[in-house]
C-alpha positions as CSV (number, residue, x, y, z in Angstrom):
1,X,18.3,-7.4,18.6
2,X,17.4,-9.3,22.0
3,X,17.8,-7.9,25.2
4,X,21.0,-8.6,27.0
5,X,20.9,-10.8,30.0
6,X,22.2,-9.4,33.2
7,X,23.9,-11.6,35.4
8,X,26.7,-11.9,38.4
9,X,29.7,-13.8,38.3
10,X,32.1,-13.9,41.1
11,X,30.5,-10.4,42.3
12,X,31.2,-8.8,39.0
13,X,27.8,-7.8,37.0
14,X,28.2,-8.7,33.4
15,X,25.8,-8.6,30.6
16,X,25.6,-11.3,27.7
17,X,23.5,-12.0,24.9
18,X,20.5,-14.9,25.2
19,X,21.9,-18.3,24.8
20,X,25.5,-17.3,25.7
21,X,26.7,-20.2,27.4
22,X,28.1,-19.3,31.0
23,X,31.7,-20.4,30.1
24,X,31.8,-18.0,27.3
25,X,30.3,-15.3,29.2
26,X,32.5,-15.5,32.1
27,X,35.5,-15.3,29.8
28,X,34.6,-12.2,27.9
29,X,34.4,-10.7,31.2
30,X,37.8,-11.6,32.3
31,X,37.0,-14.6,34.4
32,X,38.0,-18.3,33.4
33,X,35.9,-21.6,34.1
34,X,38.6,-24.1,33.4
35,X,37.4,-27.1,31.1
36,X,39.2,-30.0,29.3
37,X,36.4,-31.4,26.8
38,X,34.6,-27.8,25.9
39,X,36.0,-26.3,22.6
40,X,34.6,-23.9,21.0
41,X,33.2,-24.0,17.9
42,X,32.6,-27.8,18.4
43,X,29.7,-29.7,19.9
44,X,29.1,-30.0,23.6
45,X,30.4,-32.9,25.6
46,X,30.0,-31.9,29.2
47,X,32.5,-35.1,29.9
48,X,35.5,-33.8,31.9
49,X,33.1,-31.8,34.7
50,X,36.0,-29.0,35.3
51,X,33.9,-26.7,34.8
52,X,31.5,-27.3,37.6
53,X,30.2,-23.9,39.5
54,X,28.1,-22.8,41.8
55,X,24.7,-21.2,41.0
56,X,22.9,-19.4,43.9
57,X,19.2,-21.2,44.3
58,X,20.3,-24.1,42.7
59,X,20.6,-27.4,44.6
60,X,23.7,-28.9,42.7
61,X,26.9,-27.7,41.0
62,X,26.1,-27.0,37.4
63,X,28.2,-27.6,33.9
64,X,29.4,-24.2,33.0
65,X,30.2,-25.6,29.3
66,X,26.3,-26.3,28.9
67,X,24.6,-23.7,31.1
68,X,23.0,-20.8,29.2
69,X,22.9,-17.2,30.9
70,X,19.7,-16.6,32.5
71,X,18.2,-13.1,34.0
72,X,19.5,-12.5,37.4
73,X,21.9,-15.3,37.6
74,X,24.3,-15.3,40.4
75,X,27.1,-17.6,39.8
76,X,30.6,-18.5,41.9
77,X,33.1,-20.1,39.8
78,X,36.0,-20.4,42.5
79,X,34.1,-21.0,46.0
80,X,35.7,-23.8,48.3
81,X,32.8,-26.1,47.2
82,X,33.9,-25.4,43.2
83,X,37.8,-25.9,44.5
84,X,37.2,-29.1,46.1
85,X,35.3,-30.4,43.1
86,X,38.0,-29.6,40.7
87,X,40.4,-31.2,43.1
88,X,38.8,-34.4,43.1
89,X,38.0,-34.5,39.3
90,X,42.1,-34.0,39.0
91,X,42.6,-36.9,41.1
92,X,40.3,-39.0,39.6
93,X,41.8,-38.2,36.2
94,X,45.2,-38.8,37.5
95,X,44.4,-42.2,38.9
96,X,45.5,-43.8,35.5
97,X,47.6,-41.3,34.2
98,X,51.3,-41.8,33.8
99,X,53.6,-39.7,35.6
100,X,55.8,-39.2,32.7
101,X,55.8,-35.2,32.3
102,X,59.6,-35.1,32.0
103,X,59.5,-37.1,28.6
104,X,56.1,-36.0,27.6
105,X,55.9,-34.0,24.5
106,X,53.1,-31.9,25.7
107,X,55.4,-30.9,28.6
108,X,55.1,-27.3,28.9
109,X,51.8,-26.8,27.0
110,X,49.9,-29.7,29.0
111,X,46.5,-28.1,30.2
112,X,46.1,-31.1,32.5
113,X,49.5,-30.2,34.0
114,X,48.5,-26.6,34.5
115,X,45.3,-27.5,36.3
116,X,47.0,-29.8,38.4
117,X,49.5,-27.1,39.5
118,X,46.5,-24.6,40.1
119,X,44.1,-27.0,41.6
120,X,45.5,-30.7,42.2
121,X,45.9,-32.6,45.0
122,X,49.6,-32.9,46.8
123,X,49.1,-36.6,46.8
124,X,46.7,-39.7,45.5
125,X,44.3,-41.6,47.8
126,X,44.4,-44.7,45.0
127,X,46.6,-47.4,45.2
128,X,45.6,-49.6,42.3
129,X,48.0,-50.6,39.7
130,X,47.8,-48.2,36.4
131,X,46.4,-49.9,33.3
132,X,49.0,-49.9,30.9
133,X,48.5,-50.2,27.2
134,X,51.8,-49.8,24.9
135,X,51.9,-46.7,22.6
136,X,50.2,-47.1,19.2
137,X,51.5,-45.2,15.7
138,X,48.6,-44.6,13.8
139,X,50.5,-43.1,10.9
140,X,53.9,-41.6,10.0
141,X,52.5,-38.1,12.0
142,X,50.3,-39.4,14.7
143,X,51.3,-41.6,17.4
144,X,48.9,-42.5,20.4
145,X,49.3,-43.2,23.9
146,X,46.1,-44.4,25.5
147,X,46.9,-44.0,29.3
148,X,47.6,-40.4,28.9
149,X,44.0,-39.8,27.4
150,X,41.5,-38.2,29.4
151,X,38.8,-38.9,26.9
152,X,37.6,-35.4,26.5
153,X,36.7,-36.2,22.9
154,X,38.0,-33.2,21.5
155,X,40.2,-35.2,18.8
156,X,36.9,-37.4,17.9
157,X,35.0,-34.0,17.3
158,X,37.2,-32.0,15.5
159,X,37.9,-35.0,13.4
160,X,34.3,-35.9,12.5
161,X,32.7,-32.3,12.8
162,X,35.5,-30.2,11.9
163,X,37.1,-31.9,9.2
164,X,34.2,-34.2,8.2
165,X,36.3,-37.3,8.0
166,X,34.9,-39.4,10.9
167,X,38.3,-41.1,11.3
168,X,38.1,-41.3,15.1
169,X,35.9,-43.1,17.5
170,X,35.6,-44.8,21.0
171,X,36.0,-48.4,21.8
172,X,35.3,-50.2,24.8
173,X,33.8,-49.3,28.1
174,X,34.9,-47.8,31.5
175,X,38.8,-47.9,32.7
176,X,39.1,-49.9,29.2
177,X,37.7,-47.2,27.0
178,X,39.9,-45.7,24.7
179,X,40.0,-43.7,21.2
180,X,40.7,-45.6,18.2
181,X,41.2,-44.7,14.7
182,X,39.1,-46.0,11.7
183,X,41.3,-48.5,10.3
184,X,41.6,-50.6,13.8
185,X,45.2,-50.2,13.8
186,X,46.0,-47.3,11.6
187,X,44.5,-44.0,10.3
188,X,42.8,-43.7,6.8
189,X,42.4,-39.7,6.9
190,X,43.7,-36.0,5.9
191,X,46.6,-36.8,8.3
192,X,45.9,-32.8,9.0
193,X,47.2,-33.6,12.8
194,X,44.3,-31.4,14.0
195,X,43.6,-34.1,16.7
196,X,47.1,-33.6,17.8
197,X,47.0,-30.0,18.2
198,X,43.4,-30.1,20.0
199,X,44.4,-32.8,22.7
200,X,44.8,-31.0,25.9
201,X,47.1,-33.8,27.2
202,X,50.2,-36.0,25.6
203,X,47.6,-38.5,24.3
204,X,48.3,-37.6,20.6
205,X,51.8,-36.9,19.5
206,X,53.4,-35.9,16.2
207,X,56.0,-37.9,14.4
208,X,57.6,-34.8,13.4
209,X,58.3,-33.3,16.7
210,X,58.0,-36.0,19.0
211,X,61.4,-36.3,21.5
212,X,63.1,-33.2,19.6
213,X,62.7,-30.1,21.6
214,X,60.6,-28.4,24.0
215,X,58.2,-25.2,23.7
216,X,60.8,-22.8,25.5
217,X,63.7,-24.0,23.3
218,X,62.0,-22.9,20.1
219,X,61.6,-19.6,18.4
220,X,58.1,-19.5,17.1
221,X,57.8,-17.7,13.9
222,X,54.5,-17.0,12.4
223,X,54.3,-16.8,8.6
224,X,51.9,-18.0,5.8
225,X,52.2,-21.7,4.3
226,X,53.9,-22.1,1.1
227,X,51.6,-24.6,-0.6
228,X,47.7,-24.3,-1.7
229,X,46.4,-20.5,-2.0
230,X,44.3,-20.5,1.1
231,X,46.8,-18.2,2.6
232,X,46.9,-20.1,6.0
233,X,48.9,-18.7,8.8
234,X,51.2,-21.2,10.3
235,X,53.7,-20.9,13.1
236,X,56.6,-22.5,12.9
237,X,58.6,-23.8,15.9
238,X,62.3,-23.4,14.9
239,X,65.4,-24.7,16.9
240,X,69.1,-24.3,15.8
241,X,68.2,-22.9,12.6
242,X,65.8,-26.0,11.9
243,X,62.1,-25.7,11.6
244,X,61.0,-28.9,13.8
245,X,57.1,-28.0,14.1
246,X,54.3,-26.3,12.6
247,X,51.1,-25.3,14.5
248,X,48.7,-22.4,15.0
249,X,47.6,-22.9,18.3
250,X,46.9,-19.3,18.9
251,X,44.3,-19.2,16.1
252,X,45.9,-16.0,14.6
253,X,45.5,-15.4,11.1
254,X,42.6,-15.9,8.7
255,X,42.4,-20.0,9.3
256,X,41.8,-19.6,13.0
257,X,43.3,-23.1,14.5
258,X,42.7,-24.8,11.2
259,X,46.1,-26.2,9.4
260,X,45.9,-29.3,6.8
261,X,49.0,-31.6,6.4
262,X,50.9,-29.2,4.4
263,X,50.6,-26.6,6.5
264,X,51.4,-28.3,9.9
265,X,54.0,-30.9,8.6
266,X,54.8,-29.9,4.7
267,X,57.9,-27.7,6.0
268,X,60.2,-30.4,6.0
269,X,61.8,-29.6,2.2
270,X,63.7,-26.5,3.9
271,X,66.4,-29.1,5.0
272,X,66.4,-31.6,2.2
273,X,69.5,-33.2,1.2
274,X,68.7,-32.0,-2.2
275,X,68.8,-28.1,-1.6
276,X,70.6,-26.2,-3.7
277,X,73.5,-24.2,-1.7
278,X,75.6,-22.6,-4.5
279,X,75.2,-21.3,-7.9
280,X,76.0,-23.6,-10.9
281,X,77.1,-23.0,-14.4
282,X,77.2,-25.5,-17.1
283,X,80.9,-26.2,-18.2
284,X,81.6,-29.1,-20.5
285,X,78.2,-30.3,-20.5
286,X,77.8,-30.4,-16.7
287,X,76.6,-27.8,-13.8
288,X,79.1,-27.1,-11.8
289,X,79.4,-25.0,-8.6
290,X,81.1,-21.5,-8.9
291,X,80.7,-18.4,-7.0
292,X,77.9,-16.1,-7.0
293,X,80.2,-13.3,-8.4
294,X,81.0,-15.7,-11.7
295,X,77.6,-16.6,-12.2
296,X,76.3,-13.2,-12.0
297,X,78.9,-11.7,-14.4
298,X,78.3,-14.7,-16.7
299,X,74.5,-13.8,-17.0
300,X,75.0,-10.1,-17.2
301,X,77.5,-10.4,-19.9
302,X,75.1,-13.0,-21.8
303,X,71.7,-11.2,-21.4
304,X,74.0,-7.8,-22.4
305,X,75.1,-9.5,-25.8
306,X,71.3,-10.5,-26.7
307,X,70.1,-7.2,-25.8
308,X,72.3,-5.4,-27.8
309,X,71.5,-7.8,-30.9
310,X,67.9,-7.5,-30.4
311,X,67.3,-11.2,-29.1
312,X,64.4,-12.5,-27.9
313,X,63.8,-13.1,-24.3
314,X,61.3,-15.2,-22.3
315,X,60.7,-14.9,-18.5
316,X,58.9,-17.3,-16.7
317,X,57.6,-16.3,-13.0
318,X,56.6,-18.2,-10.0
319,X,53.1,-18.4,-7.8
320,X,55.2,-19.3,-5.0
321,X,57.4,-16.2,-4.9
322,X,56.3,-12.7,-3.0
323,X,54.4,-9.9,-4.6
324,X,57.4,-7.9,-4.2
325,X,59.7,-10.5,-6.2
326,X,57.0,-10.6,-8.9
327,X,56.6,-6.9,-9.0
328,X,60.3,-6.5,-9.6
329,X,60.8,-9.4,-11.9
330,X,58.1,-8.1,-14.3
331,X,59.9,-4.6,-14.0
332,X,63.3,-6.3,-14.8
333,X,61.7,-7.8,-17.6
334,X,59.8,-4.7,-19.1
335,X,62.5,-2.0,-18.4
336,X,66.2,-3.9,-18.6
337,X,65.1,-6.7,-21.1
338,X,62.7,-4.8,-23.0
339,X,60.2,-7.8,-23.4
340,X,56.7,-8.4,-22.5
341,X,57.4,-12.3,-22.8
342,X,56.6,-13.0,-19.4
343,X,53.9,-15.4,-18.1
344,X,53.7,-18.2,-15.4
345,X,51.4,-21.1,-15.0
346,X,47.7,-19.7,-14.8
347,X,45.4,-22.1,-12.8
348,X,42.2,-19.5,-12.7
349,X,41.1,-17.0,-14.9
350,X,41.0,-14.0,-12.6
351,X,41.1,-11.1,-15.5
352,X,37.8,-12.3,-17.2
353,X,36.0,-12.6,-13.7
354,X,37.1,-9.1,-12.9
355,X,35.9,-8.1,-16.4
356,X,32.7,-9.7,-16.2
357,X,32.0,-7.9,-12.6
358,X,33.2,-4.3,-13.7
359,X,31.5,-1.7,-12.4
360,X,30.6,-3.5,-9.2
361,X,31.6,-3.8,-5.5
362,X,31.6,-6.6,-3.1
363,X,31.1,-9.1,-5.7
364,X,34.6,-11.0,-4.5
365,X,34.2,-13.4,-1.8
366,X,36.9,-13.4,1.2
367,X,37.4,-16.6,3.3
368,X,35.3,-15.2,5.9
369,X,32.3,-14.8,3.5
370,X,32.4,-18.8,3.3
371,X,32.0,-18.7,6.9
372,X,29.1,-16.6,7.3
373,X,27.3,-16.2,4.0
374,X,23.8,-18.1,3.7
375,X,24.7,-20.2,0.9
376,X,27.5,-21.7,-0.9
377,X,27.7,-23.4,-4.5
378,X,30.7,-25.5,-5.1
379,X,31.6,-25.8,-9.1
380,X,34.0,-28.0,-10.8
381,X,36.3,-28.4,-7.5
382,X,37.1,-31.1,-5.1
383,X,37.2,-28.5,-2.2
384,X,38.2,-30.2,0.6
385,X,41.4,-31.9,-1.3
386,X,42.0,-28.8,-3.4
387,X,41.2,-26.0,-1.3
388,X,41.1,-27.6,2.3
389,X,40.7,-24.0,4.4
390,X,38.0,-22.9,2.2
391,X,36.2,-26.5,2.8
392,X,36.7,-26.1,6.6
393,X,34.9,-22.5,6.4
394,X,32.1,-24.2,4.4
395,X,31.5,-26.9,6.9
396,X,31.8,-24.6,10.2
397,X,29.2,-22.4,8.6
398,X,26.7,-25.5,8.0
399,X,27.3,-26.1,11.7
400,X,27.3,-23.0,13.0
401,X,24.8,-21.1,10.9
402,X,22.9,-23.7,8.6
403,X,24.3,-22.6,5.7
404,X,23.0,-24.5,2.7
405,X,25.6,-26.3,0.4
406,X,25.1,-27.1,-3.4
407,X,27.6,-29.0,-5.6
408,X,27.9,-29.3,-9.1
409,X,31.0,-31.8,-9.7
410,X,32.2,-34.4,-12.0
411,X,32.3,-36.8,-9.1
412,X,31.6,-37.3,-5.6
413,X,32.9,-34.8,-2.9
414,X,33.0,-34.7,0.6
415,X,30.7,-31.5,0.3
416,X,28.0,-33.6,-1.0
417,X,27.6,-35.2,2.8
418,X,26.3,-31.8,3.9
419,X,24.7,-30.5,0.7
420,X,21.1,-29.8,0.3
421,X,21.5,-30.6,-3.6
422,X,24.1,-32.3,-5.5
423,X,24.6,-32.5,-9.1
424,X,27.0,-34.3,-11.5
425,X,28.5,-32.6,-14.5
426,X,30.3,-33.7,-17.5
427,X,33.5,-31.9,-18.6
428,X,32.5,-28.9,-20.7
429,X,29.0,-29.2,-19.4
430,X,29.3,-27.6,-15.9
431,X,27.1,-24.4,-16.6
432,X,24.1,-26.7,-17.2
433,X,24.7,-28.2,-14.1
434,X,24.7,-25.0,-12.4
435,X,21.7,-23.7,-14.2
436,X,19.8,-26.7,-13.2
437,X,19.8,-25.4,-9.5
438,X,18.5,-22.3,-10.2
439,X,15.2,-22.5,-8.8
440,X,16.4,-23.7,-5.5
441,X,19.3,-21.1,-5.7
442,X,17.0,-18.0,-5.9
443,X,15.1,-19.2,-2.7
444,X,18.4,-18.1,-0.9
445,X,19.2,-14.9,0.9
446,X,23.0,-14.8,-0.5
447,X,25.3,-17.1,-2.7
448,X,28.8,-17.3,-2.6
449,X,30.2,-19.5,-5.7
450,X,33.5,-21.2,-5.6
451,X,34.9,-22.5,-9.0
452,X,37.7,-24.4,-10.6
453,X,39.7,-23.9,-13.7
454,X,36.8,-25.2,-15.9
455,X,35.0,-22.2,-15.6
456,X,37.0,-19.9,-17.8
457,X,36.3,-17.4,-20.5
458,X,32.9,-17.5,-21.9
459,X,31.9,-20.2,-19.4
460,X,32.7,-17.8,-16.6
461,X,30.9,-14.8,-18.5
462,X,28.1,-17.2,-18.4
463,X,28.2,-18.2,-14.6
464,X,28.1,-14.3,-13.6
465,X,25.0,-14.0,-16.2
466,X,23.4,-16.7,-14.2
467,X,24.4,-15.2,-10.8
468,X,22.9,-12.0,-11.9
469,X,19.6,-13.7,-12.9
470,X,19.1,-15.2,-9.6
471,X,18.1,-11.7,-7.8
472,X,19.9,-12.0,-4.9
473,X,23.6,-10.9,-3.7
474,X,26.2,-13.4,-5.3
475,X,30.1,-13.3,-4.7
476,X,32.7,-15.5,-6.4
477,X,35.8,-17.1,-5.6
478,X,37.8,-18.3,-8.7
479,X,40.2,-20.9,-7.3
480,X,43.7,-21.0,-8.0
481,X,46.5,-23.4,-7.3
482,X,49.4,-22.1,-5.1
483,X,50.2,-19.8,-2.5
484,X,50.7,-16.5,-4.4
485,X,48.9,-17.6,-7.8
486,X,46.5,-14.7,-7.3
487,X,49.9,-12.3,-6.5
488,X,51.4,-13.6,-9.7
489,X,48.6,-12.3,-11.5
490,X,47.9,-9.0,-9.5
491,X,51.5,-8.3,-10.2
492,X,51.6,-8.4,-13.9
493,X,53.4,-11.8,-14.7
494,X,51.2,-11.6,-17.9
495,X,52.2,-11.0,-21.5
496,X,49.1,-8.6,-22.2
497,X,48.5,-7.0,-18.7
498,X,51.1,-5.4,-16.4
499,X,50.5,-4.7,-12.5
500,X,46.7,-4.0,-11.4
501,X,45.7,-5.6,-14.9
502,X,46.3,-2.7,-16.9
503,X,47.1,-3.3,-20.7
504,X,50.9,-3.2,-22.2
505,X,51.3,-1.8,-25.5
506,X,52.6,-4.6,-27.5
507,X,51.6,-7.9,-25.8
508,X,54.4,-10.7,-25.6
509,X,54.2,-14.2,-25.8
510,X,52.8,-16.5,-23.3
511,X,54.8,-19.5,-21.7
512,X,53.4,-22.1,-24.1
513,X,54.3,-19.7,-27.0
514,X,57.7,-19.0,-25.4
515,X,58.6,-22.7,-24.9
516,X,57.4,-23.4,-28.6
517,X,59.7,-20.9,-29.8
518,X,62.6,-22.3,-31.5
519,X,64.2,-19.2,-32.2
520,X,64.2,-18.0,-28.5
521,X,67.9,-16.5,-27.8
522,X,67.2,-16.6,-23.8
523,X,65.0,-18.2,-21.2
524,X,64.7,-17.1,-17.3
525,X,62.8,-19.2,-15.0
526,X,62.1,-18.0,-11.4
527,X,60.9,-20.6,-9.1
528,X,59.2,-22.7,-11.8
529,X,59.2,-25.9,-13.5
530,X,57.7,-25.7,-17.0
531,X,59.7,-28.0,-18.2
532,X,58.4,-31.1,-16.5
533,X,55.2,-30.7,-18.5
534,X,56.7,-29.2,-21.9
535,X,59.9,-29.4,-23.6
536,X,62.0,-26.0,-24.6
537,X,61.9,-25.9,-28.6
538,X,64.9,-24.0,-28.5
539,X,68.3,-26.0,-28.6
540,X,70.5,-23.3,-28.4
541,X,68.8,-20.9,-25.6
542,X,70.8,-19.7,-22.7
543,X,68.7,-20.6,-19.9
544,X,68.8,-19.3,-16.4
545,X,67.0,-20.9,-13.3
546,X,66.2,-19.8,-10.0
547,X,65.0,-22.5,-7.8
548,X,65.6,-24.7,-4.4
549,X,66.4,-28.0,-6.0
550,X,67.5,-29.5,-9.4
551,X,64.4,-29.8,-11.3
552,X,64.0,-30.8,-14.9
553,X,63.9,-27.3,-15.9
554,X,67.1,-26.4,-13.7
555,X,68.8,-29.6,-15.1
556,X,68.6,-28.0,-18.7
557,X,69.6,-24.5,-17.4
558,X,73.3,-22.9,-18.4
559,X,73.2,-21.4,-15.0
560,X,71.0,-21.7,-11.6
561,X,70.9,-19.8,-8.9
562,X,69.8,-21.5,-5.6
563,X,66.9,-19.5,-4.0
564,X,65.4,-19.3,-0.7
565,X,62.2,-20.5,-0.2
566,X,58.9,-18.8,1.5
567,X,59.8,-19.8,4.9
568,X,63.4,-18.2,4.5
569,X,62.1,-14.4,3.5
570,X,60.2,-11.4,4.1
571,X,57.5,-10.0,1.5
572,X,53.9,-10.4,1.0
573,X,51.8,-13.2,-0.4
574,X,47.8,-12.5,-1.6
575,X,45.6,-15.6,-1.5
576,X,43.0,-16.8,-3.7
577,X,40.4,-14.3,-2.1
578,X,42.6,-11.4,-2.7
579,X,43.6,-10.7,1.0
580,X,47.4,-9.9,1.7
581,X,49.6,-11.2,4.1
582,X,53.1,-11.0,5.4
583,X,55.9,-13.8,5.6
584,X,58.4,-13.5,8.0
585,X,61.7,-15.9,7.9
586,X,62.1,-18.7,10.1
587,X,65.5,-20.2,8.9
588,X,68.4,-19.4,6.7
589,X,69.8,-21.9,4.6
590,X,73.5,-21.4,3.9
591,X,74.3,-20.1,0.3
592,X,71.0,-19.4,-1.0
593,X,69.7,-16.0,-1.9
594,X,65.8,-14.8,-2.2
595,X,64.5,-14.0,-5.3
596,X,64.3,-10.4,-5.0
597,X,68.2,-10.3,-4.0
598,X,68.9,-12.2,-6.8
599,X,67.0,-10.1,-9.5
600,X,68.3,-6.9,-7.7
601,X,71.9,-8.1,-7.9
602,X,71.6,-8.9,-11.8
603,X,70.1,-5.5,-12.1
604,X,73.2,-3.9,-10.6
605,X,75.2,-5.8,-12.7
606,X,73.5,-4.7,-15.6
607,X,73.7,-1.1,-14.5
608,X,69.7,-0.7,-14.2
609,X,68.4,1.8,-12.2
610,X,65.1,0.0,-10.7
611,X,65.0,1.1,-7.1
612,X,66.0,-0.4,-3.9
613,X,65.4,-4.1,-3.7
614,X,64.6,-4.4,-0.1
615,X,61.2,-5.9,0.2
616,X,59.7,-2.8,2.3
617,X,60.7,-0.6,-0.2
618,X,59.6,-2.5,-3.2
619,X,56.0,-2.9,-1.5
620,X,55.9,1.0,-1.0
621,X,56.3,1.1,-4.9
622,X,53.5,-1.7,-5.3
623,X,51.3,0.1,-2.5
624,X,52.0,3.4,-4.6
625,X,51.3,2.0,-8.2
626,X,49.1,-1.2,-8.0
627,X,45.3,-0.4,-7.9
628,X,43.8,-2.0,-4.6
629,X,47.3,-2.7,-2.9
630,X,47.2,0.5,-0.7
631,X,46.8,-1.5,2.3
632,X,47.0,-0.6,5.7
633,X,50.6,-1.2,6.7
634,X,50.0,-2.0,10.6
635,X,47.5,-4.6,9.8
636,X,50.2,-6.7,7.9
637,X,53.0,-5.7,10.5
638,X,50.9,-7.4,13.3
639,X,50.1,-10.4,11.6
640,X,46.7,-9.8,9.9
641,X,45.5,-9.9,6.7
642,X,44.2,-7.0,4.3
643,X,41.7,-7.3,1.7
644,X,42.9,-5.9,-1.8
645,X,40.5,-3.8,-3.9
646,X,41.2,-5.5,-7.7
647,X,40.8,-3.1,-10.7
648,X,37.0,-2.0,-10.7
649,X,36.9,-1.7,-14.4
650,X,37.2,-3.2,-17.6
651,X,39.9,-5.8,-18.3
652,X,41.2,-5.9,-21.6
653,X,42.5,-9.7,-21.9
654,X,41.9,-12.5,-23.8
655,X,43.7,-15.7,-22.6
656,X,42.8,-18.8,-24.6
657,X,41.1,-21.6,-22.4
658,X,44.0,-24.0,-22.9
659,X,46.2,-21.7,-21.0
660,X,44.4,-22.0,-17.6
661,X,44.5,-25.4,-16.1
662,X,44.9,-26.5,-12.5
663,X,47.5,-28.8,-11.3
664,X,44.7,-31.0,-9.5
665,X,47.0,-31.0,-6.4
666,X,45.4,-33.3,-3.5
667,X,46.0,-33.1,0.1
668,X,49.0,-34.9,-0.4
669,X,50.5,-33.2,-3.7
670,X,52.0,-29.8,-4.1
671,X,53.3,-29.6,-7.5
672,X,57.1,-30.1,-8.0
673,X,58.0,-28.9,-4.4
674,X,55.7,-31.7,-3.0
675,X,58.5,-34.3,-4.3
676,X,60.8,-33.0,-1.6
677,X,58.3,-32.8,1.4
678,X,59.4,-36.1,2.9
679,X,56.0,-36.2,5.3
680,X,53.8,-35.6,2.4
681,X,55.6,-38.7,0.5
682,X,55.3,-40.9,3.7
683,X,51.7,-40.9,4.4
684,X,49.6,-43.9,3.1
685,X,47.0,-42.0,1.4
686,X,49.7,-40.3,-0.8
687,X,49.0,-38.9,-3.3
688,X,45.5,-39.4,-3.1
689,X,42.9,-38.6,-6.0
690,X,40.0,-36.1,-6.8
691,X,36.6,-36.8,-6.8
692,X,36.4,-39.7,-4.4
693,X,34.1,-38.1,-2.0
694,X,36.5,-38.4,0.8
């Protein structure tokens, strides 16, 4: 490691690594150098000049955001000359800036407002008429007010460099220069809203949030996005029991500041007009609202009768319910209903991956590994469309560390733009395509392989064998669809494996088998919609559904319970890389109950002793009984993530490849839940398509 550089900032002796920018070295020492255009992780712009500082023995003020530290450097960040410079820069910025702070959505969070209070002049010397441009709506979620823009170019850089979309640029020159979208008068992009959150002023505003409230009027709740499997932290702004905003500006969670369109905007399903708010029982062929006590009593009575006569049960769980709910559900099914007929929609072959990697440690990649490792191989996945945060990590790795990216996909993907090699593969020929990259991959110091649902069963074992042949450290990520797809597997929502992938004595039916069984007596569906894809063969089955909406499956039900969403409950979820994080409730929808509470109340009706059904109590049982989940509680309690250690041994499971199939969601679809997200439905790009190279 190179020797540290010694310098003095505002009379304080500090040390920094060679090459560190002065603005960051000062920040590490607790000294703020203000800036508008500088943003950590993006290219340097040096456009705003707010970070000018005095460096002794240098004739002019220096730009702190582009100046590397040097041995013996003496810096003054708050001298009279520096303060005068900042005052002048603010006066210049405000010459054309509209003074509409009382109605600007950035009020209370505006960096220009903060800097003006700290350094600004009490009056302006400029008398010229301000140049006015009408506000523009670039998309349903992005509005642009050009006069407010200070041309820091943060939005351009985060769109081009961070997202890889190149949807924003600059047109005109001088006082008429302004940010412009790629389609002249509208955006064609990911609709992620990163440009809005990164804007230091109110030039870019959110269609979901504008003119609704102020930051100090909201309660800010940090929870985990309920959509894809990446496990991004989202901070929900709540006012009056209604979610009005989502962002992650404090950079907490594994995703830092990143959020895609789903994490930032697709919370509006919580207050959709079609939300179920009362239990329903089928009477005279129609579902009619009833009380909770009547619905619970009917289900308990029917199930007791079926158990007593030795009837056949089927249980289908969810990939969006919490670990605690999934664990308690399989425990109820096996101990109370006496069945191993329990399954869920599987989108990745985790059991085979664990079996192929048995006896090893450190072979399962984390989300951080995609940012830190020297090379990444993407196989059979449109990563930017299906796994947006993982794709963000890969792009950042290329920019910051020079990582080499390789792709083997059926069609063009965004990762091709930064890849050192790209190959196309026909369905079923993915491993051959990967093997053609062997010579290049052997030259890499380390590798992370991320692969989609096409790699399963024997193909997955071949992939691991190929990785072993490279002679370098290789880590793997089996991609999954939804927020707790990994947790559903880990908690034992499988007919042949219990929690922690331990085999059961008598394997039950798969989901496909249950739906095709004409003699099935009862089907219990918790947070899933299997009948949207496959009809139920048993015409007389007693169907119980727990869901947010009256889906195709709920419409077939005998009894429907209104369930709470992930944004309305406590518990934990496990992301695609096995990182556990905690949910926190943001709102409460009248008439609903969490799935854990519903299962607990059913257990009570049946007189079953399954333990206390509070999330903390169930998670303690998980930590004690599910191998790899004895994670440190303080990490979760403080909003962090804890990596699980999956079973390090053989996994005796032989799922048919046909059981594992991704829903092929894009950025603008999210299974059945996506239908009820008005924002996802409103953007021009929806629903999008995979393998378009966008």
